[in-house]
Structures are given as structure tokens and as C-alpha cells.
SEMAR-641516 format. One record per atom (N, C-alpha, C, O): residue in three letters; residue number from 1; x, y, z. Coordinates in steps of 0.05 Angstrom, whole numbers, plus 5000, padded with zeros to 4 digits. Last residue first. Layout:
BEGIN
 type seq   xx   yy   zz
  ala NUM    X    Y    Z
...
//
This chain:
BEGIN
 type seq   xx   yy   zz
  unk 138 3435 2432 0885
  unk 138 3453 2428 0909
  unk 138 3471 2453 0911
  unk 138 3487 2455 0929
  unk 137 3402 2442 0837
  unk 137 3391 2447 0864
  unk 137 3412 2445 0886
  unk 137 3407 2458 0906
  unk 136 3427 2429 0786
  unk 136 3429 2459 0798
  unk 136 3418 2462 0826
  unk 136 3425 2482 0839
  unk 135 3413 2376 0778
  unk 135 3441 2385 0773
  unk 135 3447 2412 0792
  unk 135 3465 2415 0808
  unk 134 3358 2377 0775
  unk 134 3371 2364 0796
  unk 134 3399 2372 0797
  unk 134 3409 2375 0820
  unk 133 3332 2444 0757
  unk 133 3338 2416 0749
  unk 133 3358 2405 0776
  unk 133 3369 2419 0793
  unk 132 3317 2495 0766
  unk 132 3307 2477 0785
  unk 132 3317 2452 0777
  unk 132 3310 2434 0793
  unk 131 3351 2559 0761
  unk 131 3345 2533 0746
  unk 131 3336 2512 0767
  unk 131 3350 2511 0787
  unk 130 3362 2605 0789
  unk 130 3333 2598 0784
  unk 130 3326 2572 0771
  unk 130 3303 2564 0769
  unk 129 3423 2616 0755
  unk 129 3406 2618 0780
  unk 129 3376 2618 0771
  unk 129 3368 2628 0750
  unk 128 3442 2562 0715
  unk 128 3436 2589 0719
  unk 128 3417 2594 0741
  unk 128 3397 2579 0745
  unk 127 3496 2520 0708
  unk 127 3471 2524 0721
  unk 127 3467 2556 0722
  unk 127 3484 2572 0728
  unk 126 3524 2472 0666
  unk 126 3524 2499 0673
  unk 126 3496 2504 0686
  unk 126 3475 2494 0676
  unk 125 3559 2409 0682
  unk 125 3537 2424 0670
  unk 125 3536 2454 0681
  unk 125 3546 2459 0702
  unk 124 3595 2350 0676
  unk 124 3595 2379 0686
  unk 124 3571 2392 0670
  unk 124 3567 2385 0647
  unk 123 3602 2281 0700
  unk 123 3592 2303 0683
  unk 123 3596 2329 0695
  unk 123 3599 2332 0719
  unk 122 3645 2224 0705
  unk 122 3628 2247 0718
  unk 122 3619 2263 0694
  unk 122 3627 2259 0671
  unk 121 3597 2171 0686
  unk 121 3605 2202 0693
  unk 121 3635 2203 0695
  unk 121 3649 2184 0688
  unk 120 3582 2114 0723
  unk 120 3580 2129 0699
  unk 120 3587 2157 0705
  unk 120 3583 2166 0728
  unk 119 3589 2090 0774
  unk 119 3593 2076 0748
  unk 119 3595 2093 0725
  unk 119 3610 2086 0707
  unk 118 3622 2109 0834
  unk 118 3605 2110 0815
  unk 118 3608 2094 0790
  unk 118 3630 2084 0785
  unk 117 3635 2121 0897
  unk 117 3640 2100 0880
  unk 117 3616 2103 0858
  unk 117 3593 2099 0865
  unk 116 3662 2183 0921
  unk 116 3639 2169 0913
  unk 116 3650 2144 0897
  unk 116 3672 2145 0885
  unk 115 3685 2236 0965
  unk 115 3687 2212 0948
  unk 115 3663 2197 0945
  unk 115 3646 2196 0962
  unk 114 3655 2282 0918
  unk 114 3666 2254 0925
  unk 114 3676 2257 0955
  unk 114 3674 2279 0967
  unk 113 3667 2337 0877
  unk 113 3647 2320 0886
  unk 113 3662 2293 0897
  unk 113 3681 2284 0884
  unk 112 3679 2408 0862
  unk 112 3687 2378 0871
  unk 112 3665 2365 0883
  unk 112 3648 2376 0897
  unk 111 3693 2458 0819
  unk 111 3672 2446 0833
  unk 111 3684 2417 0840
  unk 111 3698 2404 0824
  unk 110 3716 2523 0798
  unk 110 3725 2495 0811
  unk 110 3702 2486 0824
  unk 110 3690 2501 0840
  unk 109 3738 2576 0755
  unk 109 3717 2559 0770
  unk 109 3725 2530 0776
  unk 109 3737 2516 0760
  unk 108 3748 2638 0734
  unk 108 3761 2612 0739
  unk 108 3741 2600 0757
  unk 108 3729 2614 0774
  unk 107 3706 2676 0690
  unk 107 3714 2668 0717
  unk 107 3727 2643 0719
  unk 107 3717 2624 0705
  unk 106 3688 2734 0650
  unk 106 3698 2706 0651
  unk 106 3708 2701 0681
  unk 106 3716 2720 0695
  unk 105 3627 2768 0631
  unk 105 3653 2765 0639
  unk 105 3664 2736 0642
  unk 105 3650 2716 0637
  unk 104 3560 2795 0640
  unk 104 3583 2786 0624
  unk 104 3609 2784 0639
  unk 104 3612 2798 0659
  unk 103 3528 2771 0703
  unk 103 3530 2787 0681
  unk 103 3555 2778 0664
  unk 103 3568 2758 0670
  unk 102 3560 2734 0748
  unk 102 3538 2750 0745
  unk 102 3542 2769 0723
  unk 102 3561 2784 0725
  unk 101 3589 2673 0766
  unk 101 3592 2694 0746
  unk 101 3566 2710 0738
  unk 101 3550 2700 0722
  unk 100 3611 2643 0824
  unk 100 3586 2652 0810
  unk 100 3595 2676 0789
  unk 100 3608 2696 0797
  unk  99 3637 2588 0863
  unk  99 3640 2611 0847
  unk  99 3615 2615 0828
  unk  99 3601 2597 0819
  unk  98 3620 2540 0884
  unk  98 3611 2564 0901
  unk  98 3617 2588 0885
  unk  98 3605 2609 0890
  unk  97 3589 2490 0844
  unk  97 3611 2507 0850
  unk  97 3604 2529 0866
  unk  97 3581 2537 0863
  unk  96 3550 2438 0865
  unk  96 3552 2463 0851
  unk  96 3576 2476 0861
  unk  96 3583 2474 0884
  unk  95 3543 2368 0855
  unk  95 3555 2389 0875
  unk  95 3562 2414 0857
  unk  95 3577 2412 0837
  unk  94 3498 2312 0851
  unk  94 3513 2336 0840
  unk  94 3524 2353 0861
  unk  94 3515 2352 0883
  unk  93 3484 2246 0840
  unk  93 3494 2265 0861
  unk  93 3507 2289 0846
  unk  93 3524 2284 0829
  unk  92 3465 2219 0797
  unk  92 3447 2217 0822
  unk  92 3456 2237 0844
  unk  92 3442 2246 0862
  unk  91 3460 2219 0727
  unk  91 3474 2227 0751
  unk  91 3455 2229 0774
  unk  91 3433 2239 0772
  unk  90 3424 2165 0695
  unk  90 3443 2189 0693
  unk  90 3451 2196 0721
  unk  90 3449 2179 0739
  unk  89 3396 2120 0692
  unk  89 3384 2137 0682
  unk  89 3398 2167 0686
  unk  89 3387 2189 0681
  unk  88 3417 2076 0717
  unk  88 3425 2081 0692
  unk  88 3413 2106 0681
  unk  88 3421 2114 0659
  unk  87 3434 2056 0775
  unk  87 3419 2081 0768
  unk  87 3427 2089 0739
  unk  87 3442 2108 0736
  unk  86 3470 2013 0780
  unk  86 3442 2008 0787
  unk  86 3422 2032 0782
  unk  86 3398 2029 0784
  unk  85 3517 2056 0805
  unk  85 3514 2029 0793
  unk  85 3485 2024 0798
  unk  85 3476 2029 0820
  unk  84 3508 2128 0802
  unk  84 3516 2104 0814
  unk  84 3507 2078 0800
  unk  84 3488 2080 0785
  unk  83 3540 2183 0773
  unk  83 3519 2167 0772
  unk  83 3527 2141 0785
  unk  83 3549 2131 0780
  unk  82 3559 2253 0789
  unk  82 3566 2225 0783
  unk  82 3540 2210 0787
  unk  82 3522 2219 0800
  unk  81 3575 2324 0770
  unk  81 3558 2303 0781
  unk  81 3566 2273 0774
  unk  81 3579 2270 0754
  unk  80 3584 2395 0782
  unk  80 3596 2367 0772
  unk  80 3577 2344 0787
  unk  80 3567 2345 0810
  unk  79 3564 2455 0759
  unk  79 3557 2435 0777
  unk  79 3571 2410 0766
  unk  79 3570 2404 0742
  unk  78 3577 2523 0752
  unk  78 3576 2498 0741
  unk  78 3571 2479 0765
  unk  78 3573 2487 0788
  unk  77 3538 2589 0745
  unk  77 3560 2571 0759
  unk  77 3561 2543 0744
  unk  77 3546 2540 0724
  unk  76 3513 2653 0732
  unk  76 3517 2626 0724
  unk  76 3536 2611 0741
  unk  76 3552 2626 0753
  unk  75 3461 2702 0735
  unk  75 3484 2692 0748
  unk  75 3487 2662 0738
  unk  75 3467 2648 0736
  unk  74 3435 2754 0693
  unk  74 3435 2729 0703
  unk  74 3463 2717 0714
  unk  74 3485 2722 0703
  unk  73 3445 2793 0632
  unk  73 3435 2788 0657
  unk  73 3436 2760 0668
  unk  73 3438 2742 0652
  unk  72 3471 2790 0583
  unk  72 3471 2815 0596
  unk  72 3463 2812 0625
  unk  72 3473 2827 0641
  unk  71 3512 2732 0570
  unk  71 3484 2743 0573
  unk  71 3488 2770 0589
  unk  71 3506 2773 0606
  unk  70 3559 2710 0571
  unk  70 3557 2731 0550
  unk  70 3529 2745 0555
  unk  70 3523 2767 0544
  unk  69 3607 2684 0612
  unk  69 3579 2688 0609
  unk  69 3577 2715 0591
  unk  69 3590 2735 0595
  unk  68 3649 2630 0619
  unk  68 3644 2656 0605
  unk  68 3617 2661 0604
  unk  68 3602 2644 0595
  unk  67 3692 2597 0663
  unk  67 3661 2600 0656
  unk  67 3662 2628 0646
  unk  67 3672 2646 0658
  unk  66 3745 2550 0661
  unk  66 3734 2579 0658
  unk  66 3707 2578 0653
  unk  66 3697 2559 0639
  unk  65 3761 2500 0710
  unk  65 3762 2512 0683
  unk  65 3755 2540 0686
  unk  65 3758 2553 0706
  unk  64 3754 2433 0735
  unk  64 3767 2464 0738
  unk  64 3762 2474 0711
  unk  64 3760 2459 0691
  unk  63 3727 2386 0779
  unk  63 3723 2399 0751
  unk  63 3734 2429 0755
  unk  63 3727 2445 0772
  unk  62 3743 2330 0812
  unk  62 3747 2359 0813
  unk  62 3747 2367 0785
  unk  62 3763 2357 0768
  unk  61 3723 2275 0848
  unk  61 3724 2289 0821
  unk  61 3728 2317 0827
  unk  61 3716 2328 0845
  unk  60 3745 2219 0880
  unk  60 3737 2245 0885
  unk  60 3742 2261 0857
  unk  60 3763 2259 0845
  unk  59 3720 2151 0888
  unk  59 3734 2172 0873
  unk  59 3723 2199 0881
  unk  59 3700 2202 0887
  unk  58 3728 2114 0950
  unk  58 3718 2119 0924
  unk  58 3731 2140 0909
  unk  58 3753 2148 0916
  unk  57 3755 2106 0997
  unk  57 3727 2111 0998
  unk  57 3714 2117 0973
  unk  57 3691 2125 0973
  unk  56 3810 2097 0983
  unk  56 3796 2077 0997
  unk  56 3765 2082 0997
  unk  56 3750 2062 0997
  unk  55 3809 2136 0922
  unk  55 3821 2129 0947
  unk  55 3803 2106 0959
  unk  55 3785 2096 0947
  unk  54 3826 2166 0858
  unk  54 3812 2144 0872
  unk  54 3829 2137 0901
  unk  54 3853 2135 0903
  unk  53 3810 2225 0826
  unk  53 3832 2210 0844
  unk  53 3816 2189 0860
  unk  53 3796 2194 0874
  unk  52 3797 2257 0766
  unk  52 3786 2236 0785
  unk  52 3810 2224 0802
  unk  52 3828 2213 0790
  unk  51 3788 2318 0738
  unk  51 3808 2299 0749
  unk  51 3794 2283 0770
  unk  51 3781 2294 0788
  unk  50 3771 2353 0680
  unk  50 3760 2339 0705
  unk  50 3782 2319 0713
  unk  50 3792 2305 0695
  unk  49 3784 2417 0651
  unk  49 3789 2391 0660
  unk  49 3776 2379 0682
  unk  49 3770 2392 0702
  unk  48 3742 2460 0609
  unk  48 3766 2457 0630
  unk  48 3773 2427 0631
  unk  48 3768 2413 0611
  unk  47 3694 2511 0596
  unk  47 3711 2489 0588
  unk  47 3732 2487 0609
  unk  47 3739 2505 0624
  unk  46 3632 2538 0582
  unk  46 3655 2535 0599
  unk  46 3669 2512 0589
  unk  46 3658 2495 0575
  unk  45 3585 2593 0567
  unk  45 3598 2569 0561
  unk  45 3622 2566 0579
  unk  45 3632 2585 0590
  unk  44 3519 2629 0562
  unk  44 3546 2621 0576
  unk  44 3554 2597 0566
  unk  44 3539 2580 0557
  unk  43 3473 2636 0532
  unk  43 3484 2660 0551
  unk  43 3510 2654 0563
  unk  43 3522 2671 0575
  unk  42 3451 2574 0532
  unk  42 3446 2601 0522
  unk  42 3457 2622 0542
  unk  42 3449 2624 0566
  unk  41 3509 2532 0546
  unk  41 3480 2539 0547
  unk  41 3473 2566 0536
  unk  41 3492 2581 0530
  unk  40 3560 2486 0540
  unk  40 3547 2511 0532
  unk  40 3519 2512 0537
  unk  40 3505 2492 0531
  unk  39 3619 2455 0562
  unk  39 3589 2456 0565
  unk  39 3583 2482 0555
  unk  39 3599 2501 0559
  unk  38 3673 2408 0565
  unk  38 3662 2432 0556
  unk  38 3632 2432 0556
  unk  38 3621 2411 0551
  unk  37 3730 2372 0588
  unk  37 3701 2376 0588
  unk  37 3696 2404 0577
  unk  37 3713 2421 0579
  unk  36 3785 2324 0590
  unk  36 3775 2349 0584
  unk  36 3744 2352 0584
  unk  36 3733 2331 0580
  unk  35 3810 2284 0645
  unk  35 3798 2287 0619
  unk  35 3786 2316 0613
  unk  35 3778 2330 0632
  unk  34 3850 2248 0686
  unk  34 3844 2273 0675
  unk  34 3830 2272 0647
  unk  34 3839 2259 0629
  unk  33 3860 2208 0741
  unk  33 3852 2206 0713
  unk  33 3841 2234 0705
  unk  33 3822 2243 0718
  unk  32 3917 2197 0788
  unk  32 3896 2213 0777
  unk  32 3887 2208 0749
  unk  32 3905 2202 0733
  unk  31 3937 2132 0803
  unk  31 3945 2158 0792
  unk  31 3918 2171 0784
  unk  31 3900 2158 0775
  unk  30 3910 2095 0859
  unk  30 3922 2096 0833
  unk  30 3924 2127 0825
  unk  30 3913 2144 0838
  unk  29 3891 2073 0907
  unk  29 3907 2098 0908
  unk  29 3921 2101 0882
  unk  29 3944 2110 0882
  unk  28 3871 2025 0898
  unk  28 3854 2044 0910
  unk  28 3867 2073 0909
  unk  28 3854 2093 0910
  unk  27 3911 1995 0879
  unk  27 3890 2002 0861
  unk  27 3874 2023 0869
  unk  27 3864 2038 0852
  unk  26 3941 1987 0923
  unk  26 3952 2000 0901
  unk  26 3932 2010 0882
  unk  26 3936 2032 0871
  unk  25 3906 1957 0954
  unk  25 3914 1985 0964
  unk  25 3924 2002 0940
  unk  25 3917 2025 0936
  unk  24 3904 1910 0924
  unk  24 3879 1924 0927
  unk  24 3886 1952 0935
  unk  24 3874 1971 0924
  unk  23 3954 1893 0929
  unk  23 3945 1904 0899
  unk  23 3920 1918 0903
  unk  23 3915 1937 0888
  unk  22 3959 1879 0985
  unk  22 3976 1902 0967
  unk  22 3963 1910 0944
  unk  22 3961 1934 0939
  unk  21 3925 1837 0986
  unk  21 3917 1863 1001
  unk  21 3936 1888 0988
  unk  21 3928 1910 0983
  unk  20 3952 1803 0951
  unk  20 3926 1811 0944
  unk  20 3918 1836 0957
  unk  20 3907 1854 0944
  unk  19 3999 1793 0983
  unk  19 4001 1804 0957
  unk  19 3974 1815 0947
  unk  19 3973 1837 0935
  unk  18 3976 1770 1029
  unk  18 3992 1799 1031
  unk  18 3992 1809 1003
  unk  18 3984 1832 0998
  unk  17 3958 1723 1006
  unk  17 3939 1744 1019
  unk  17 3953 1768 1019
  unk  17 3942 1788 1009
  unk  16 4007 1703 0991
  unk  16 3985 1708 0970
  unk  16 3964 1727 0982
  unk  16 3953 1744 0968
  unk  15 4033 1696 1039
  unk  15 4041 1711 1019
  unk  15 4023 1720 0999
  unk  15 4023 1743 0990
  unk  14 3998 1656 1065
  unk  14 4002 1685 1076
  unk  14 4014 1704 1055
  unk  14 4005 1727 1053
  unk  13 4007 1615 1032
  unk  13 3980 1626 1031
  unk  13 3984 1655 1045
  unk  13 3973 1675 1035
  unk  12 4062 1602 1042
  unk  12 4052 1611 1015
  unk  12 4026 1624 1015
  unk  12 4021 1643 1000
  unk  11 4056 1587 1095
  unk  11 4073 1613 1088
  unk  11 4063 1621 1062
  unk  11 4057 1644 1058
  unk  10 4025 1544 1090
  unk  10 4017 1567 1108
  unk  10 4032 1592 1101
  unk  10 4022 1614 1103
  unk   9 4063 1511 1061
  unk   9 4035 1518 1050
  unk   9 4025 1540 1062
  unk   9 4014 1558 1048
  unk   8 4105 1505 1097
  unk   8 4106 1518 1073
  unk   8 4082 1528 1059
  unk   8 4081 1550 1047
  unk   7 4077 1478 1136
  unk   7 4088 1505 1144
  unk   7 4094 1520 1117
  unk   7 4090 1544 1114
  unk   6 4065 1432 1112
  unk   6 4043 1448 1124
  unk   6 4055 1475 1126
  unk   6 4041 1494 1118
  unk   5 4116 1412 1102
  unk   5 4100 1421 1080
  unk   5 4078 1436 1091
  unk   5 4071 1455 1077
  unk   4 4136 1407 1152
  unk   4 4149 1425 1136
  unk   4 4133 1431 1115
  unk   4 4134 1454 1107
  unk   3 4102 1364 1172
  unk   3 4102 1390 1185
  unk   3 4115 1413 1167
  unk   3 4106 1436 1168
  unk   2 4116 1325 1138
  unk   2 4089 1336 1137
  unk   2 4086 1364 1151
  unk   2 4072 1382 1143
  unk   1 4166 1314 1158
  unk   1 4164 1324 1130
  unk   1 4136 1335 1127
  unk   1 4134 1355 1112
//
């Protein structure tokens, strides 16, 4: 009888471990989360959606939208950023979009960052060539 109870307990523990591992995997590959964003600076504005997809290595964020430049001069792009746990002063990693609008016009634009595990954000900002802020350096 003791052997049967020990075997039953071991099987139950194995099932619990398996269920826990399955739950962790399911959480790591959950459905994408999408939210709208918009940003304006002197001479340009942009809007679109940000989608976060979680995987085993953290979240990958993709910001897509339109960038409209009204300034007669200058080149603009967007940058997407995230902030890490323990760094409450804002974004710590940024990635600038390769697409750039120079002078008046509208452009489809995409910027992706990740995978990263972050606490706050993500954020999108508009960068003008020559901007030396952290968001626009990368």
C-alpha cells in the first residue's frame, strides 16, 4: 500500500510540474497586445499602433504608422523605446526606424525593438536629424 501511495504522489507531482511548465510556456507565447499611439513635434506628427508580442526572451514591440512632415526643411523619423524594471526614470533602450521623411510629405513608418523584458512603456517619439536625445541617438 505504501508503494502505491508513493507512486500516486510521484505521479501527482509530475503532473503538477508538467502543468506549471505548460502554463509558463503558454504565458510566454500569449496573443499580441496592440494599442494606438500618436506623437507631435514642431514640424511633424505621427500616429499608428504598437504591437507587443511576448516570447521566451521577452517582448518584441513594433510601432507602425504614418509620419507627416510639414516643416519645409529637415529629416524626421520615429523611435520606439522601453524602460526596464529598476529604472523608473523612463526608457532605457530605443531603436530608431530606418525610414526617414525629409521635407514636407507623409511616409509609412515602422520601428521594432526587442526582445526585451521591460516594466514600463513602450513609447514612441519623433526624431529630427541632429537631435541628440537618448531616444534619437540609436
